[in-house]
C-alpha positions as CSV (number, residue, x, y, z in Angstrom):
1,M,-25.7,9.9,-0.9
2,A,-23.0,7.7,1.3
3,N,-20.1,9.5,3.2
4,F,-17.1,6.6,2.8
5,Y,-15.8,7.7,6.3
6,N,-18.7,7.9,8.3
7,D,-20.5,4.8,6.5
8,N,-17.6,2.7,7.5
9,E,-17.9,1.3,10.9
10,D,-14.6,-0.5,10.9
11,I,-12.8,2.9,9.7
12,L,-14.4,4.8,12.4
13,F,-13.4,2.0,15.2
14,H,-9.9,2.3,14.4
15,M,-9.8,6.1,14.3
16,N,-11.4,6.0,17.8
17,H,-9.2,3.4,19.1
18,I,-5.4,3.7,17.3
19,D,-2.7,4.7,19.5
20,L,-1.4,7.9,17.7
21,D,0.4,9.5,20.4
22,R,4.0,8.8,19.4
23,I,3.4,9.6,15.9
24,I,1.7,13.0,16.9
25,E,4.8,13.7,19.1
26,L,7.1,13.0,16.6
27,K,5.0,14.6,13.9
28,E,4.2,17.9,15.5
29,D,7.6,18.1,17.6
30,G,5.9,20.1,20.4
31,F,3.4,21.7,18.6
32,K,5.8,24.3,17.2
33,E,4.0,25.4,14.5
34,K,0.4,26.1,16.2
35,D,1.2,30.0,16.2
36,A,2.6,29.7,12.7
37,Y,-0.1,28.3,10.9
38,P,-3.9,28.7,11.5
39,Y,-4.6,24.8,11.0
40,A,-1.9,23.4,13.0
41,P,-3.1,21.5,16.0
42,K,-2.5,23.1,19.7
43,N,-2.2,19.6,21.2
44,K,-2.9,16.0,20.8
45,E,-6.5,16.4,20.9
46,D,-6.4,18.9,18.4
47,A,-4.4,16.9,15.9
48,I,-6.7,13.8,16.1
49,E,-9.8,15.8,15.6
50,N,-8.1,17.5,12.6
51,Y,-7.4,13.9,11.2
52,K,-11.1,12.9,11.7
53,K,-12.4,16.3,9.9
54,V,-10.2,15.8,6.9
55,L,-11.3,12.3,6.6
56,E,-14.8,13.3,6.9
57,V,-14.0,15.6,4.1
58,V,-12.3,12.6,1.8
59,G,-15.4,10.7,2.8
60,D,-17.7,13.3,1.4
61,I,-15.8,13.5,-2.0
62,T,-15.2,9.8,-2.4
63,G,-18.8,9.1,-1.8
64,N,-20.7,11.7,-3.6
65,F,-18.3,12.9,-6.1
66,I,-15.8,10.5,-7.4
67,A,-17.8,7.2,-6.9
68,P,-20.8,8.3,-9.0
69,R,-18.4,9.1,-11.7
70,A,-16.6,5.8,-11.7
71,A,-18.1,3.7,-13.9
72,D,-18.3,6.0,-16.4
73,V,-14.3,6.8,-16.0
74,D,-14.0,2.9,-16.6
75,R,-15.8,3.1,-19.8
76,E,-14.3,5.9,-21.0
77,G,-10.6,5.6,-19.6
78,A,-7.5,7.8,-20.7
79,T,-6.9,8.4,-24.2
80,F,-4.0,9.0,-26.2
81,K,-3.7,11.4,-29.3
82,D,-1.2,13.1,-31.2
83,G,1.6,12.3,-28.6
84,E,-0.3,13.4,-25.4
85,V,-2.6,12.0,-22.8
86,Y,-5.8,12.7,-21.7
87,F,-7.9,12.0,-18.8
88,A,-11.3,10.8,-18.9
89,K,-14.0,13.5,-18.0
90,G,-14.5,12.0,-14.3
91,T,-11.0,11.6,-13.7
92,A,-10.3,15.4,-14.6
93,E,-13.2,16.5,-12.4
94,A,-12.3,14.5,-9.4
95,L,-8.6,15.5,-9.6
96,Q,-9.9,19.1,-9.2
97,R,-12.3,18.5,-6.5
98,L,-9.3,17.0,-4.6
99,K,-7.1,19.8,-5.6
100,E,-9.9,22.4,-4.2
101,A,-9.9,20.7,-1.0
102,D,-6.2,21.2,-0.2
103,L,-6.0,17.3,0.0
104,T,-2.8,17.0,-2.7
105,G,-0.4,17.7,0.0
106,F,-1.3,15.1,2.5
107,T,2.0,14.3,4.3
108,I,4.1,17.0,3.2
109,P,5.0,19.5,6.0
110,R,3.2,22.8,6.3
111,E,6.1,24.9,5.4
112,Y,5.7,23.8,1.6
113,G,1.8,24.0,1.8
114,G,1.0,20.6,2.9
115,I,-1.1,19.7,5.8
116,N,1.8,17.2,7.6
117,F,-0.7,14.3,8.4
118,P,0.8,10.7,8.9
119,K,0.9,8.0,6.6
120,T,-1.5,6.1,8.7
121,I,-4.4,8.6,8.0
122,Y,-3.1,8.9,4.6
123,S,-3.7,5.0,4.1
124,A,-7.3,5.3,5.3
125,A,-7.9,8.2,2.7
126,I,-6.3,6.0,-0.1
127,E,-8.9,3.4,1.0
128,M,-11.8,5.4,0.8
129,V,-10.6,7.2,-2.7
130,S,-9.9,3.4,-3.9
131,R,-13.1,2.3,-2.7
132,A,-14.8,4.9,-5.2
133,D,-12.5,4.4,-7.9
134,A,-9.4,2.2,-7.9
135,S,-8.0,4.2,-10.8
136,M,-8.1,7.5,-9.0
137,M,-6.0,6.3,-6.2
138,N,-3.0,5.4,-8.6
139,L,-3.3,9.3,-9.1
140,F,-4.0,10.6,-5.6
141,G,-1.4,7.9,-4.2
142,L,1.4,9.4,-6.3
143,Q,1.8,11.7,-3.6
144,E,4.6,9.6,-2.5
145,I,6.9,11.3,-5.1
146,A,6.7,14.5,-3.3
147,D,7.2,12.4,0.0
148,T,10.5,11.2,-1.3
149,I,11.6,14.7,-2.6
150,F,10.9,15.8,0.7
151,K,13.0,13.1,2.4
152,F,16.0,13.1,0.0
153,G,15.9,16.3,-2.3
154,S,18.2,19.4,-1.9
155,K,17.0,22.6,-0.1
156,E,16.6,23.8,-3.5
157,Q,14.7,21.0,-5.0
158,K,12.5,21.0,-2.0
159,E,11.5,24.5,-1.9
160,R,11.1,24.7,-5.8
161,I,8.9,21.8,-6.4
162,L,6.9,20.7,-3.1
163,P,4.5,23.8,-3.0
164,K,3.8,22.6,-6.7
165,F,2.9,19.5,-5.8
166,C,0.9,20.9,-2.6
167,S,-1.2,23.2,-4.3
168,G,-2.1,20.7,-7.1
169,E,-0.3,22.7,-9.6
170,V,1.9,19.5,-10.6
171,M,1.7,15.9,-10.4
172,G,4.0,13.0,-10.1
173,S,5.1,9.6,-11.5
174,M,7.9,7.0,-10.7
175,A,9.9,6.0,-13.7
176,L,11.4,2.8,-12.9
177,T,10.4,-0.1,-15.2
178,E,11.8,-0.7,-18.7
179,P,10.9,-3.2,-21.5
180,D,13.7,-5.6,-20.1
181,A,13.7,-4.4,-16.2
182,G,10.5,-5.4,-14.7
183,S,10.8,-7.0,-11.0
184,D,14.8,-6.9,-11.4
185,L,15.4,-3.1,-11.5
186,Q,19.2,-3.9,-11.2
187,A,18.8,-4.3,-14.9
188,V,17.7,-0.7,-15.8
189,M,19.8,0.7,-18.6
190,L,18.1,4.1,-19.2
191,K,21.4,6.2,-19.3
192,A,22.1,9.2,-17.3
193,T,25.1,11.3,-18.4
194,E,26.4,14.3,-16.2
195,I,27.1,17.2,-18.5
196,E,28.0,20.5,-16.3
197,N,27.3,22.3,-12.9
198,G,25.6,19.4,-11.6
199,K,23.2,18.9,-14.6
200,W,22.4,15.5,-16.2
201,K,20.6,14.3,-19.4
202,L,18.6,11.2,-19.9
203,N,18.7,8.9,-22.8
204,G,16.5,5.6,-23.1
205,V,12.7,4.0,-22.8
206,K,10.7,3.3,-19.7
207,R,7.6,1.2,-19.7
208,F,4.3,0.6,-17.5
209,I,4.7,4.1,-16.3
210,T,1.6,5.2,-14.3
211,N,0.7,8.6,-15.0
212,G,3.7,9.1,-17.2
213,L,2.1,12.5,-18.2
214,A,2.9,13.9,-14.9
215,Q,4.9,17.3,-15.1
216,V,7.5,16.1,-11.9
217,S,8.9,12.3,-12.6
218,L,11.4,10.4,-10.6
219,V,13.6,8.6,-13.0
220,M,15.8,5.5,-12.1
221,A,18.8,5.7,-14.5
222,R,22.2,4.1,-15.0
223,S,24.7,6.9,-13.9
224,E,28.0,4.8,-13.4
225,E,29.6,3.8,-16.7
226,G,30.5,0.2,-17.3
227,T,28.3,-1.1,-14.3
228,K,25.8,-3.7,-14.6
229,D,24.0,-3.9,-11.0
230,G,22.3,-1.7,-8.5
231,R,25.3,-0.1,-7.3
232,G,25.4,2.1,-10.7
233,I,22.2,3.3,-10.5
234,S,21.0,6.6,-9.3
235,L,17.6,8.4,-9.1
236,F,16.8,11.8,-10.9
237,V,14.3,14.6,-10.8
238,Y,12.7,15.3,-14.2
239,E,10.3,18.0,-14.8
240,R,8.8,17.4,-18.1
241,D,9.8,19.2,-21.2
242,E,9.9,18.6,-24.8
243,H,12.7,16.0,-24.4
244,M,10.5,13.5,-23.4
245,K,7.9,11.9,-25.6
246,I,4.9,9.6,-24.5
247,R,5.0,6.8,-27.1
248,R,1.8,5.0,-26.3
249,I,-0.3,3.9,-23.4
250,E,-1.2,0.5,-22.3
251,H,-4.6,-1.1,-22.9
252,K,-5.3,-2.9,-19.9
253,L,-7.8,-5.0,-17.7
254,G,-8.8,-2.5,-15.4
255,I,-7.8,0.6,-13.6
256,H,-8.9,2.4,-16.7
257,G,-8.9,6.0,-15.4
258,S,-5.0,5.6,-14.8
259,P,-2.9,6.1,-17.9
260,T,-0.2,4.0,-18.2
261,C,2.7,5.1,-20.4
262,E,5.7,4.1,-22.4
263,L,8.2,7.0,-22.3
264,Q,11.4,8.0,-24.5
265,F,13.8,10.2,-23.1
266,N,16.1,12.0,-25.4
267,D,18.8,14.1,-23.8
268,A,16.2,15.0,-21.4
269,P,17.7,17.3,-18.6
270,A,17.5,16.1,-15.0
271,E,18.7,16.5,-11.6
272,L,20.4,14.1,-9.3
273,L,18.1,13.2,-6.4
274,G,20.4,12.7,-3.3
275,K,23.8,11.0,-4.0
276,R,25.2,9.0,-6.8
277,K,24.7,5.2,-6.7
278,L,22.0,5.4,-3.9
279,G,19.1,5.5,-6.5
280,L,18.2,1.7,-6.3
281,I,19.4,0.7,-2.8
282,K,17.8,3.3,-0.9
283,Y,15.9,6.2,-2.7
284,T,14.1,3.8,-4.9
285,M,13.6,1.1,-2.3
286,S,12.0,4.1,0.1
287,L,9.7,5.2,-2.7
288,M,8.4,1.4,-3.3
289,N,8.0,0.6,0.2
290,G,5.6,3.6,0.1
291,A,3.9,2.6,-2.9
292,R,3.3,-0.8,-1.5
293,L,1.5,0.6,1.4
294,G,-0.5,2.6,-1.0
295,V,-1.5,-0.6,-2.8
296,S,-2.4,-2.5,-0.1
297,A,-4.8,0.2,1.1
298,Q,-6.1,0.3,-2.5
299,A,-6.7,-3.2,-2.3
300,I,-8.8,-2.9,0.7
301,G,-10.7,-0.2,-0.5
302,I,-11.7,-2.1,-3.7
303,A,-12.4,-5.1,-1.7
304,E,-14.8,-2.9,0.8
305,A,-16.5,-1.9,-2.4
306,A,-16.8,-5.3,-3.9
307,Y,-18.2,-6.8,-0.3
308,R,-20.7,-3.8,-0.4
309,E,-22.1,-4.5,-3.9
310,A,-22.3,-8.4,-3.2
311,K,-24.2,-7.8,0.2
312,K,-26.5,-5.3,-1.1
313,Y,-27.4,-7.7,-3.6
314,A,-27.8,-11.0,-1.6
315,K,-30.4,-9.1,0.6
316,E,-32.3,-7.9,-2.7
317,R,-32.2,-11.0,-4.6
318,S,-34.6,-13.6,-4.0
319,Q,-34.8,-17.2,-4.9
320,F,-37.0,-20.1,-3.7
321,K,-39.0,-17.5,-2.1
322,K,-36.5,-15.9,0.3
323,P,-33.3,-13.3,0.0
324,I,-30.2,-15.6,-1.0
325,M,-28.3,-13.7,1.9
326,E,-30.3,-16.1,4.1
327,F,-28.7,-19.2,2.7
328,T,-25.9,-20.4,4.5
329,A,-23.7,-20.8,1.9
330,I,-24.0,-17.2,1.0
331,S,-23.9,-15.8,4.3
332,E,-20.6,-17.7,5.2
333,M,-18.9,-16.2,2.1
334,L,-20.1,-12.6,3.1
335,V,-18.6,-13.5,6.7
336,D,-15.6,-14.8,5.1
337,M,-15.3,-11.5,3.1
338,K,-16.1,-9.1,5.8
339,T,-13.4,-10.8,8.3
340,S,-10.6,-10.7,5.9
341,I,-10.9,-7.3,5.1
342,E,-10.9,-6.0,8.7
343,A,-7.9,-8.4,9.1
344,A,-6.4,-6.5,6.1
345,R,-7.3,-3.1,7.5
346,A,-5.9,-3.8,11.2
347,M,-2.5,-4.9,9.5
348,L,-2.9,-1.9,7.3
349,Y,-2.7,0.7,10.1
350,E,-0.3,-1.3,12.2
351,T,1.9,-1.4,9.2
352,S,1.3,2.5,8.6
353,R,1.8,3.2,12.3
354,M,5.4,1.4,12.1
355,V,6.3,3.5,9.2
356,D,5.2,6.6,10.7
357,I,7.2,5.9,14.0
358,K,10.4,5.0,11.6
359,E,10.2,7.9,9.6
360,G,9.2,10.3,12.5
361,I,12.3,9.2,14.1
362,E,14.3,9.5,11.0
363,E,13.2,13.1,10.9
364,R,13.7,13.9,14.3
365,I,17.6,12.9,14.3
366,E,18.0,14.9,11.1
367,K,16.6,17.9,13.1
368,Y,18.4,17.5,16.1
369,P,21.6,15.3,15.3
370,E,22.3,15.5,19.3
371,L,19.5,12.7,19.6
372,T,20.9,10.6,17.4
373,N,22.2,8.1,20.5
374,D,19.2,8.2,22.3
375,L,16.9,7.1,19.5
376,S,19.3,5.0,17.6
377,N,17.8,1.8,19.1
378,D,14.4,2.9,18.2
379,L,15.2,3.6,14.9
380,K,16.9,0.3,14.2
381,K,13.6,-1.6,15.9
382,Y,11.1,0.3,13.4
383,T,13.2,0.3,10.7
384,K,13.3,-3.7,11.0
385,L,9.4,-3.7,11.7
386,A,8.4,-1.5,8.8
387,G,10.4,-3.2,6.3
388,F,9.0,-6.9,7.6
389,Y,5.3,-5.5,7.7
390,T,5.2,-3.8,4.5
391,P,5.5,-6.8,2.3
392,L,3.6,-9.0,4.8
393,L,0.8,-6.6,4.3
394,K,0.8,-6.7,0.7
395,S,1.2,-9.8,0.1
396,Y,-1.9,-10.8,2.3
397,A,-4.2,-7.7,1.6
398,T,-3.8,-8.0,-2.4
399,E,-4.4,-11.5,-2.4
400,M,-7.4,-10.9,0.0
401,T,-9.1,-8.7,-2.7
402,N,-8.8,-10.7,-5.4
403,K,-10.5,-13.5,-3.5
404,V,-13.3,-11.1,-2.2
405,C,-14.0,-9.6,-5.7
406,Y,-14.1,-13.1,-7.2
407,D,-16.5,-14.2,-4.5
408,A,-18.5,-11.0,-5.0
409,I,-19.4,-12.2,-8.6
410,Q,-20.0,-15.4,-7.4
411,I,-22.9,-14.2,-5.2
412,H,-24.2,-12.1,-8.3
413,G,-24.2,-15.2,-10.2
414,G,-24.8,-14.5,-14.0
415,V,-25.3,-10.8,-13.9
416,G,-22.3,-10.6,-12.2
417,F,-20.4,-11.4,-15.4
418,T,-22.0,-8.6,-17.0
419,T,-21.1,-4.8,-17.1
420,E,-24.5,-3.9,-15.4
421,F,-23.0,-4.3,-12.1
422,N,-20.0,-2.9,-10.4
423,V,-18.6,-6.2,-9.5
424,E,-16.9,-6.9,-12.6
425,R,-15.1,-3.4,-12.7
426,H,-13.9,-4.1,-9.0
427,Y,-12.8,-7.7,-10.1
428,R,-10.6,-6.3,-13.4
429,D,-9.2,-3.4,-10.9
430,A,-8.3,-5.5,-8.2
431,R,-6.3,-8.1,-10.5
432,I,-3.2,-5.6,-10.7
433,T,-2.8,-5.1,-7.1
434,N,-1.0,-8.3,-6.3
435,I,1.2,-7.7,-9.6
436,Y,2.4,-3.7,-9.5
437,E,4.7,-2.5,-6.9
438,G,6.3,-5.9,-6.6
439,T,4.2,-9.4,-7.1
440,T,3.1,-11.4,-4.3
441,Q,6.1,-13.6,-4.8
442,L,8.5,-11.1,-4.8
443,Q,6.9,-9.8,-1.6
444,V,7.2,-13.4,-0.2
445,I,11.0,-13.0,-0.9
446,A,11.2,-9.7,1.2
447,A,9.3,-10.9,4.2
448,I,10.8,-14.4,4.5
449,G,13.9,-13.0,6.3
450,G,11.7,-11.5,9.1
451,V,10.2,-14.9,9.6
452,T,13.2,-17.1,9.7
453,S,15.1,-14.6,11.7
454,G,12.7,-14.7,14.3
455,L,11.5,-11.2,13.9
456,I,8.2,-12.0,13.8
457,L,8.3,-14.0,17.0
458,E,9.8,-11.0,18.6
459,A,6.9,-8.8,17.3
460,F,4.3,-11.3,19.0
461,S,6.3,-11.4,22.3
462,D,5.7,-7.7,22.2
463,Y,2.3,-8.0,21.4
464,E,2.1,-10.6,24.6
465,N,3.8,-8.3,26.8
466,D,2.2,-4.8,26.3
467,I,-1.4,-5.9,25.9
468,D,-3.6,-7.6,28.3
469,F,-5.6,-10.3,26.5
470,T,-7.1,-11.7,29.8
471,T,-10.8,-10.7,28.6
472,V,-10.5,-12.7,25.4
473,A,-8.3,-15.5,27.1
474,D,-10.1,-18.3,25.2
475,L,-9.5,-16.7,21.7
476,F,-5.9,-15.9,22.6
477,E,-5.1,-19.2,23.5
478,Q,-5.7,-20.5,20.1
479,V,-3.5,-17.6,18.7
480,K,-0.7,-18.5,20.9
481,R,-1.1,-22.0,19.4
482,F,-0.8,-20.6,15.9
483,R,2.6,-19.1,17.3
484,T,3.9,-22.3,18.0
485,N,2.9,-23.9,15.1
486,I,5.3,-21.2,13.0
487,E,7.9,-21.7,15.6
488,V,7.8,-25.6,14.7
489,A,7.7,-24.9,10.8
490,I,10.5,-22.3,11.1
491,G,12.6,-25.1,13.4
492,H,12.1,-27.7,10.7
493,V,13.1,-25.7,7.6
494,K,16.1,-24.3,9.4
495,E,16.9,-27.8,10.4
496,K,17.0,-28.9,7.0
497,N,19.6,-26.2,6.1
498,D,18.6,-26.3,2.4
499,K,18.4,-23.2,0.6
500,L,16.2,-24.6,-2.1
501,F,13.8,-26.2,0.5
502,T,13.4,-22.9,2.4
503,E,12.7,-21.3,-0.8
504,Y,10.3,-23.9,-1.7
505,H,8.2,-23.2,2.0
506,S,8.7,-19.4,2.0
507,A,5.2,-18.3,0.5
508,R,3.7,-21.0,3.1
509,L,5.9,-19.4,6.0
510,V,4.7,-16.0,5.0
511,R,1.0,-17.0,4.7
512,M,1.1,-18.8,8.2
513,S,2.7,-15.3,9.4
514,S,0.2,-13.2,7.9
515,D,-2.6,-15.4,9.3
516,T,-0.8,-15.5,12.8
517,M,-0.4,-11.8,13.0
518,N,-4.0,-10.7,11.5
519,C,-5.2,-12.9,14.6
520,Y,-3.2,-11.0,17.4
521,L,-4.4,-8.0,16.0
522,L,-7.9,-8.7,15.7
523,C,-7.5,-10.3,19.3
524,K,-6.3,-6.8,20.5
525,D,-9.1,-5.0,18.6
526,A,-11.6,-7.6,20.3
527,I,-10.8,-6.5,23.7
528,K,-12.2,-3.0,22.8
529,S,-15.7,-4.4,21.1
530,E,-18.0,-7.1,21.4
531,R,-18.3,-6.8,17.7
532,K,-14.7,-7.3,17.1
533,K,-14.8,-10.1,19.4
534,A,-17.0,-11.7,17.0
535,V,-15.0,-10.6,13.8
536,A,-11.6,-12.4,15.7
537,K,-13.7,-15.5,16.8
538,A,-14.7,-16.2,13.1
539,Y,-11.4,-15.2,11.4
540,I,-9.4,-17.5,14.0
541,A,-11.8,-20.3,13.0
542,K,-10.9,-20.3,9.5
543,A,-7.2,-19.5,10.3
544,K,-6.7,-22.6,12.5
545,G,-7.4,-24.9,9.5
546,R,-5.1,-22.8,7.1
547,I,-2.3,-22.7,9.5
548,E,-2.6,-26.4,10.4
549,N,-2.7,-27.7,6.7
550,E,0.7,-25.0,5.7
551,L,2.2,-26.7,8.6
552,N,1.4,-30.2,7.8
553,Y,2.9,-29.6,4.4
554,I,6.0,-28.3,5.4
555,L,6.7,-30.8,7.9
556,N,5.7,-33.9,5.6
557,S,6.9,-32.7,2.1
558,A,10.5,-34.0,1.3
559,N,12.9,-32.6,-1.4
560,E,12.0,-35.1,-4.0
561,I,8.6,-33.3,-4.4
562,L,10.6,-30.5,-5.6
563,D,12.4,-33.1,-8.1
564,L,8.8,-33.7,-9.8
565,H,8.8,-30.0,-10.7
566,S,11.4,-30.8,-13.4
567,V,9.7,-33.9,-14.6
568,I,6.1,-32.3,-14.7
569,I,7.0,-28.9,-16.5
């Protein structure tokens, strides 16, 4: 059977070439734990070797244990009976195997029983889990709950709860959404009432809660009487008891192994996480940005699975006396799928790297306050970059996987529309990725400021200053023209000085930006590999038309197009 780490040449490429030096330095703090924990690394090389060994374990479990059960999990799904949720048989078995492999405390420090790995490595693991079974990622990826408690919880909360996450004794959920508060989380109305000694009680309903049966939930609730905006919202730690009832689970298009619950809180006892009033503007935004990174990795994993199914079928299926893969129309589709996936993966690791450095600096400052002045500029830089790259990545990766899965069914023809082949499952699973944790349209809103402010141009300048592109100069000249196109587009939109006009073109500017960012990153990879040079060349050739078309429309559209909207709809 396949090992989903060893059989993926692109993941192996990145693990052999990605610059992890600063991440390891921040994460390991001088390798001070090497004597306290037998599995703690002794130096940088040891840390990298540990990462690869664990990813190989993940690759084995995902390829040989989770993937063979995925179709049955999809058919059986999670079930609801007498107020309780039950996982599909294959889901329960996979969770147990991941627990036995000590993979349930991936990013949590060793003092709590975790393995203290960076997000960059976690992203690779999430991709492999998602390739095996997209619904399993929604459970495995909820380690972000533990990560949020580690960042913002009290000493007592961390010591009480985190070891249970790391041992696999408990799982988490984030209870944010309500029937009348979906994307607009400022509209949350679930009520938190302080009772005594810092204890609170929760009352209200949450909907669309992934893994709502979890033993530990982070619940967003309105703690300030009379408020209606985000400043009246706090985040609470709730440990499941009889005061929370699961009312039902959703019947969904895909990710059937992941239960999506509606919850009723009735005087449910809870504890404040961090400080009052920061629940949405600080803690939930941190939690959701981590989730968006995870969903991006999930999307790439689904796309990888769909691409491999399509390629396999195209090699085996013959028409007109030859494999359909030999038809140019089919091979072009496969090349587009493959290059898009590799572009997304490059951006995934780059974004994860930004997040790791940002969070590493934050932890270093918290541990050594005397370093605040020395690290403040770097913290500002990486906070801005992580906040920009994350929505840029999610918008690209999740739209990409929907296109890849669509094309995978097309390559299969009629049988792709049946349940006989896995591609229809991948197609259904992919559809949620550009919706949950913020739709693509919301990612555009989150990313556009980084485009119009020139942050993206600063990032491009950093690549140009830090990397020698001489060996791929012919390709890179084209990429620099893409940068110029973005500058022209930004200049035109800003010259209009019209908020509605900027909103109208925001998605186009973000698509131009993600395409160009991908080209920078693929050129960077192309320096190290002839195969990656071919990938970059193919991607850049297609990106040229997309970017020029977006620019042409931005430059030649006028406000009267917007006026037509009300006429048409």
